C-alpha positions in Angstrom: 9.3 -15.2 -20.3 6.6 -12.6 -19.8 4.7 -12.2 -16.6 1.0 -12.8 -16.7 -0.7 -11.9 -13.5 -4.3 -13.2 -13.1 -6.7 -11.7 -10.6 -9.3 -14.3 -9.8 -11.6 -16.0 -7.3 -12.1 -19.8 -7.4 -15.9 -19.4 -7.1 -16.1 -17.1 -10.1 -17.5 -19.0 -13.1 -16.2 -16.4 -15.6 -12.7 -16.9 -14.0 -13.0 -20.6 -14.7 -14.2 -20.0 -18.3 -11.4 -17.4 -18.9 -8.8 -19.7 -17.6 -10.1 -22.6 -19.8 -9.9 -20.3 -22.8 -6.4 -19.2 -22.0 -5.3 -22.8 -21.4 -6.6 -23.9 -24.8 -4.6 -21.0 -26.4 -1.4 -22.0 -24.5 -2.0 -25.6 -25.7 -2.3 -24.4 -29.2 0.9 -22.3 -28.8 3.1 -24.5 -26.5 6.0 -22.1 -26.9 4.0 -19.3 -25.3 6.0 -16.8 -23.2 3.7 -16.6 -20.2 4.9 -17.0 -16.6 1.7 -17.1 -14.6 1.0 -15.8 -11.1 -2.4 -15.8 -9.4 -3.6 -13.0 -7.2 -6.6 -12.9 -4.7 -9.9 -11.2 -5.3 -13.0 -12.2 -3.3 -16.3 -11.8 -5.0 -17.9 -11.9 -1.6 -15.5 -10.4 0.9 -18.3 -10.1 3.5 -19.3 -13.7 3.2 -19.6 -15.4 6.7 -16.6 -17.6 7.5 -18.6 -20.7 7.2 -20.1 -19.8 3.9 -23.8 -19.7 3.1 -26.5 -22.0 1.8 -26.5 -21.8 -2.0 -30.2 -21.2 -2.3 -30.1 -18.4 0.2 -27.1 -16.9 -1.5 -28.8 -16.9 -4.9 -32.0 -15.5 -3.5 -30.2 -12.6 -1.9 -28.0 -11.9 -4.9 -30.5 -12.5 -7.8 -33.9 -12.3 -6.1 -34.7 -15.9 -6.4 -34.5 -18.9 -8.8 -35.7 -17.2 -11.9 -33.2 -14.3 -11.5 -30.4 -16.8 -10.9 -31.4 -18.8 -14.0 -31.3 -15.7 -16.1 -28.0 -14.7 -14.7 -26.3 -18.1 -15.2 -27.7 -19.0 -18.6 -24.8 -17.2 -20.4 -22.4 -18.7 -18.0 -23.5 -22.2 -18.9 -23.4 -21.4 -22.6 -19.9 -20.0 -22.4 -18.8 -22.9 -20.2 -19.9 -25.4 -22.8 -18.0 -23.4 -25.5 -14.9 -23.4 -23.3 -15.1 -27.2 -22.9 -15.7 -27.2 -19.1 -18.4 -28.9 -17.1 -20.4 -26.6 -14.8 -22.6 -28.6 -12.5 -24.2 -25.6 -10.8 -27.0 -27.6 -9.4 -24.6 -29.7 -7.4 -23.3 -26.7 -5.4 -24.8 -26.8 -1.9 -22.9 -23.9 -0.3 -21.3 -20.7 -1.5 -18.1 -20.5 0.6 -16.0 -17.7 1.9 -12.9 -18.1 -0.3 -10.3 -16.5 2.1 -8.8 -20.0 3.0 -8.8 -21.0 -0.7 -6.8 -17.9 -1.5 -4.4 -18.7 1.3 -3.9 -22.2 -0.2 -3.3 -20.6 -3.6 -0.7 -18.4 -2.0 1.1 -21.3 -0.3 1.0 -23.3 -3.5 2.8 -20.4 -5.2 5.6 -20.7 -2.7 6.1 -24.2 -4.0 5.6 -23.5 -7.7 2.2 -25.3 -7.6 -0.2 -22.4 -8.0 -1.8 -23.2 -11.3 -2.5 -26.9 -10.5 -4.1 -25.9 -7.2 -6.2 -23.2 -8.9 -7.4 -25.6 -11.6 -8.3 -28.2 -8.9 -10.2 -25.6 -7.0 -12.2 -24.7 -10.1 -13.0 -28.3 -10.8 -13.8 -29.1 -7.2 -16.4 -26.3 -6.9 -18.0 -26.1 -10.3 -17.8 -29.8 -11.5 -17.8 -31.8 -8.3 -19.9 -29.4 -6.1 -17.4 -29.6 -3.2 -17.3 -27.0 -0.5 -13.9 -25.3 -1.1 -14.3 -23.4 2.2 -14.0 -26.7 4.0 -10.5 -27.3 5.4 -10.6 -31.0 4.7 -11.4 -30.4 1.0 -8.7 -27.8 0.7 -6.1 -30.1 2.4 -7.0 -32.9 -0.1 -6.6 -30.6 -3.0 -3.2 -29.6 -1.6 -2.1 -33.2 -1.3 -3.3 -34.0 -4.8 -1.1 -31.2 -6.0 2.0 -32.6 -4.2 1.8 -30.4 -1.1 2.3 -31.6 2.5 -1.1 -32.4 4.0 0.0 -32.0 7.6 1.6 -28.6 7.0 -1.4 -27.3 5.0 -3.8 -28.5 7.7 -1.8 -26.8 10.4 -1.7 -23.5 8.4 -5.4 -23.7 7.7 -6.2 -24.2 11.4 -4.6 -20.8 12.1 -4.7 -17.4 10.5 -1.4 -17.5 8.7 -1.3 -15.0 5.8 -5.0 -14.1 6.1 -4.3 -10.5 6.8 -1.9 -10.4 3.8 -4.5 -11.9 1.5 -7.2 -9.4 2.6 -4.7 -6.5 2.2 -3.9 -7.6 -1.3 -7.6 -7.8 -2.1 -8.2 -4.3 -0.7 -5.2 -2.9 -2.7 -6.6 -4.4 -5.9 -10.0 -2.8 -5.3 -8.3 0.6 -4.5 -6.8 0.5 -7.9 -10.2 0.3 -9.5 -10.6 -3.4 -10.1 -14.3 -4.3 -9.3 -14.6 -7.6 -11.0 -12.6 -10.6 -12.2 -11.0 -12.2 -14.1 -8.5 -9.6 -14.9 -5.2 -10.4 -16.7 -2.2 -8.1 -16.5 0.4 -8.7 -19.2 4.0 -7.6 -18.4 2.7 -5.3 -15.7 1.4 -3.0 -18.4 -1.5 -4.3 -20.4 -4.8 -5.2 -18.7 -7.5 -7.5 -20.1 -10.7 -7.8 -18.2 -13.2 -10.6 -18.5 -13.1 -14.1 -20.0 -11.4 -13.5 -23.2 -11.9 -16.0 -26.1 -9.2 -18.4 -27.0 -8.7 -16.8 -30.4 -7.9 -13.5 -28.6 -5.2 -15.1 -26.5 -3.7 -16.9 -29.6 -3.6 -13.5 -31.3 -1.9 -12.0 -28.3 0.7 -14.8 -28.1 1.4 -14.5 -31.8 1.8 -10.8 -31.6 4.3 -11.1 -28.6 6.2 -13.8 -30.6 6.4 -11.4 -33.6 7.7 -8.6 -31.4 10.3 -10.8 -29.9 11.5 -11.9 -33.4 11.7 -8.3 -34.5 14.0 -7.3 -31.7 17.6 -6.6 -32.6 19.8 -9.6 -31.8 
């Protein structure tokens, strides 16, 4: 297996698109070598703990509705091409994602990271749910096979919050300023939502290199 580290934020639409493209490549190549681990990156590390009204967020970030529409038009187009549903008009709040990243971390300890990340993407972008809400996060955990009571207790405290923020800061200190970023075998970095064909080519190249190795 080859380690594939993914730096992502569950409210990043390009992360969702990039993951969908990668997923389709892995489905096309079911013998792919990737062992996936997700890592935290907050698009809005200074977001208030309770999040922010979506309209206010878009106004502050893009200068209003027109600016937001221009910014998100390519997102919607790429989302359609990636086969995912982005109901952006259903999103009422832009959350602080620290707790979502804590949940992803705990899911990793149980080998459930990818199902939880995928569920967070769907909850936010398709269902318009507030993934900063502890009840929503606990339900996502339960649906992924995690213990609801334990997750609820952890969310109520600050377990691993400092670690998540430190990992985020470390990533930024190494020059990462946006996500998604994909690190293959701790050596090769791909930035942005790569097309499915690119991932298929990468998987095929890795398979060829493995075949060419002396037995």
